[in-house]
N, C-alpha and C positions, 0 to 999 in steps of 0.2 A: 760541569759548567752549567750555569743557569742563564736562561734566556728570558729577558723581561719583555713582557707583552704590554700594549697600551690600548688605544682606541679601537684597534682592529679586533680585539678579543671578544667583546660582548656579542656581536653578531654571529660568531662561530660558536659560542658557549653551548647552545642547545645541541648543535651537531657533535661537538666534542663529547658532551655527556652521553649522547646516544651511542656514539663509538665505544666509549669506555663501558657503557652498559652492555653492548653486544659482546664485548670481550669477557666481561663478568659472567654472562649466560653461558658462553662457550666453556669457560673454566669450570662452571658449576656442573656442566654436563660430562665433563672429562672423567672417565673412570680411573681408578688407581691402577698404575701399571708398574713395570720395573724401573721405568724412567720418570714416573710422575707419582709423587706420594704427597703426604700431608705437608712436608716441609716446603715443597715446590709450590703447592697450592696456596699455602699461607704467604710465601714470599710474592708470588704473582699478585695476590689480592692486596698486599701492602704496597706494591708498585702501582697498581691501579688507583688505589686511594691517594697515594702520593701525587699522581698525574692529575686526578681530579682536583685535588687541593691546590696544587700548583697553578692550574688553569684559573681557578677562583681568585687566587692571590696574585695573578698577572706575572707569572714565571714558570718556566718549565725546565725541569732538570733533564737534560739530554740523556744523562746516564740511565734514568729510569725507563726511558724508551729503548734504549739499547739493551738493558738487562731483560726487559719484558720480551724483546725480540729474541734474545739468547734462549730464555725459557721456552718459548714457543717451539723450539726444536725437539722438546721432550714430550710434546702433546701428540695425541692421535691426529689422523689426517684431517678430520673435519674441524676440531678445535684449532689445530695449527692454521689451517686455511682462513678460518674466521678472524683468529687473532692477528695473523700477518696482514690481511686485507685491511683490517681496521687500524693496525699500527701504521701502515702505509698511508692510509687517509689522514691519520693524525699528523704524520710528517709532512704531508702536503698542506694541511692547514697551517702548520708551524712555519713552513717555507713561505706561504702566502703572507703571513704576519711579518716575517723577517723582511721579505721584499717591500712591503708597504712601509715599514720602519726605515729601510735603506733609502727609499725614495724621499721620506721626510728629512732625512739627513743631507741630502744632496743640496748644495747651494743653489739658490734660485738664480737663473740667468735666462735671457730671452731665448737662447737655443734649447733650453731643457724642455720646452713644451713641445718641441718638434720630434724629440727622441721617443722611440717606442718604449712601452713599459716592459719590464723583464718578464720572461715566461714563468 
């Protein structure tokens, strides 16, 4: 599934790139183990590149987020913690964009201004 992003994306872009960079650094520091080798490292870097490119082109493949989350189970504790925390932050940013897009889709009526914004 691809989620398309619009106006809400540019203000978050520097944050998203920093989060992806933090994950990239954690992966670079990850030593080879019985559960983490060159194949996993290459796949994770490919998913990170995909997510970065997706954000640039205003769409996010949710599967890439999920796959990276699954790969994080193979990391050592430090790398897994950094990766999962940053993936959670990316997911929060994505939810924020989706909430903003959903509000844009709501029909305008006089009562809509009195409704609280979604969390």
